[in-house]
N, C-alpha and C positions, 0 to 999 in steps of 0.2 A: 564483978556486980558492974552491970552497964551504968554507963554514965547518965545523967539527965540532957532532952532533948533540950538541945539549943533555944531559944527565943527566937518568934520569928524577926526576921533583918526591920526597922521602922518604912513605909515605904516614900519612895526619892521623887521627889520633886516632877519628873516624866509624871508617876502615877496617880501622884495628886491631881494636878493638870489633867486627866482624862476622868479622873473618876468625877470634874468639879463642868465634864462638857456637855457642850450644845447637844441635845436630842431630839430629834426634829419630829415631831407630833406626825409629821405626816404616818402613814404605815406603807410600809415595803412590802412588798410582795411580787413573791418569786412570776417573770413573764414565763408567758406562752406561746403555743403556735395562734391563738387567737388574737393575743395583741400580734403580733406580726401580720395577721390577715384583717386587721381590720389598721393598717398603716401602712398595708399596700394597697386597699382599697381607695381612702383618704389618697391617696399621690394616683391612682386611675383613674379617677371621677376629677380628678382638680386639672390635669393637665390640658392643654387645650390639641395636641395630637391624638389624643384619645375621643374628642365629638368634631375633630374634624375625617380622619380615618373611619371611627366609627359612623358619621352623618355620610360622606360617598357612599362606605359599602350601602348604608338603607339605598341612598340614593340610586345606588348600580342596578339590586337588591331588585328592588321596589320598582324603580322606578320600569327600568326594561319589562319586568315581569309583568308589571300596569299594561306596559303600552303593548308585549305580546299580548297577551291573551284578549286587546280589544281590537286586535285583528285575527281573532282565531275564532273556527264558529263550531257550534257541539259533536259535530265527525268528527273534527280536528282530535280531540280526546273518546272514539269510540274502544284505542286499545291502550290510551297516554293517561296516564294521572293527569290531575289538574296543577300539580304544582311545576309541569315541565316548564312551565316561562317562565319560571323563577332560576329553570339550569343556567338561561342564557342571560344571567345580572351575576350569580358566583363564577362564570367564567371571569370573569373581569373581577371580582367582588371579591374573591379570593386572596387577591393581592395585597389589598386593607389588611386585612388580618391577619395578613404576613407582617405588612409595614408595623403593626400597633405589634406583635408579639417581637418582633424584634427587636422597636425600641421600649419596650417593658424594664427592657435590663441596659441596653448598649447605651440606654441616654444618663445614666445615673453612672454608667463610666466614663463618659464625655463629658458630663458639669463637674465629676470630682462627688458627687453628691454620696459614692456611695462608701464614702470612705464613713461620712456620718452616722448613716446606715447600720455598716456592719460593726458602729464603736457605739448605735443602742441597740444591737443585736447582734451581741459576738457572734450566735450561732448561728452562719454563715447557711449552714441546709434549712433550713426553719425558713430563710430570706426567701430564700427559692424557692422555699415548696408551697411557700406563702404567695409569691406570684403568680406560681403555673395554677392553682388553684385558686384563683382571684380573674386571671383572666379567663383559664377555660369557660368557666361560671357568664363571665360576661359575654365573655367570644358565643358561649353556643345558645344562650338566651338570643340575643341579636340576631343570628343567622337560623337562628328555627321558629323564632317570629316572626323572620318577615318570610320564609318559604312559608309557614303557615298562611301571613296575610296574603302570596298570592294564589295562592290553594286555593284558599278561602271569595276570593274576588272572580277566580278564575270558574270555579264552583256555584258560586251567583251568575254570573256573567252564561254560561254553556250547562249549563244542567240542562235537561233533556232525554228524549226517547233513543237522540239517534247518540248522546255522549259516551253510552258505557256506564260499568260500574268500576273500572277499574281501582284499587283500596291506593289510597295515595298519603294516607297517617304516617305509614315509615319509611317514606322518603321525609317527610321534617324532619322525624328525628334521627335518620344516618347520614341525611346533605347538612344537618346543623356541625353533627358528631363530628363527620372528615373534616369539615374548612376548619372547624374549631383545634383539631387534631392538629392538621397544618398549621396552624397559626404558634402553639406549641412549640411545633416544632421550632417554630422561627422564633422562639424564646428562646428555645437552650444555643440553637446555632448563635445567637446573638448573647448571651451566660457567655459562648467557649468563644466566641472572634469578638468580642468589646470593644466593635465597632461597627458603625446603623450602618454604613453603605457597606463595606464588606460583605455584614452579617442580610441583608437586601437582596446584593447580587447572589450571591450563594443562595440562598430560594431558588430569586428567581431563574436562577439554572438549575434549581431540583422541582420545577417546575415544567419550564420549555425547553427541555433541553428532552426527557424527556418524548416530550409531545411533540416538535424540529425530528429531530434522528432516526425515528421510525424507514420513513420519507428517501433517507439517505443507505439504511441500513441491510435495506429488503432490494436495493438492487442489487449486489453480492450473496447470492446464494451459500458462500461460510456466512453469511453474517443475519441471513433469512431470519434466523430463528430466534435471535437474540433483540431484529426488530420488532418485531410480532408480541414479542412478549413487553416490551421496553412498550409498547400501542398499546396494548390492552392496561397496561398500570400507569401508565402517568394519569395523570391528573383531571386531566376531561375530559377522559375516556373513562375516567373511576368516578367520574358527575356524573359523565350519559348514564351509568349503567344503574346508580344509583337512582335515578331517576326513570327507570324506564325508557332513556331518549333515543334508544334505539333498538327498542323490545318491548312485546306486550309485560314482561314480566318485568319489573322493578327487582333488580340483585346490587351486586357490590359489594357482598358479604366478600369475596378474597382478595378486592383490592380494601377495602378496610381494614382487617386483619393485618396486612403488608405495612399500611401505614399505623396500625397502631403499632408497632415491635417496630418502626424505624423510629418512630415519636420515641421509647419508651428507650432505644438506646441511646438515639441525641441528648434524651434526658439525663441519662446515665451517665454518660462524658459530659455532661456541667455540668452535674452533681461532684465527680471526680476530682476536676481544673478546679472548680471552687475552691477546695481545701489545700489544695497543692499551692496556689500559687496567690500570688498577694495583692493589694488592689495598688 
């Protein structure tokens, strides 16, 4: 015959204390990507570096663009889109987006605030994803909007029978996408290096070295093909092809694809190192 079940043990003092513990009336909800996006949006719009870099970007792209529009005539656009003046400002303005992309991540490491961020959101990949998405949207809206503004100004000031009818809507999208991807690449480099000056210097090398080196590489026959490829795919030439500044047809599809692949590789490296290193 089986023995009768033992009587349950009386609750301990600790269990009694926990039963009477305070319960917060605030509902506990599971965090998601939307919370991280809201946090990163608050950060990027509340720091002064965003206003300074984007303000300088707009001043360069729109200011130089409108200056170029004022010094052109309708016949200058016979075989070029009205957005070509924006190209001259973007050659300098892209540095502003590179700088902002780096600061989005590296500034938190410099101040130590990244520890607070990862404490509030232990899912590090979610934080980096939110940073990339918020930065890309901001960069694309500002860059495409500035190109569009210059294009509209050029069209209003120089439209006529001599101006031709070269489509320019695609240059707004591709131009904004190119400089925005360049900024995302800078963000990934900033996340990997965790140092503002070092990451900005590295990105300046990515932009400037391929534009300068072809002049030396094409001197020797053995490196001439490398110099030609580098000349075709550097950032300045890529923007010129996108805007059709060197031909009647705006292109730059292969240059944009290469940048997208390089940016994807940089972002993948940033995600990989984010989980392996301490803060």
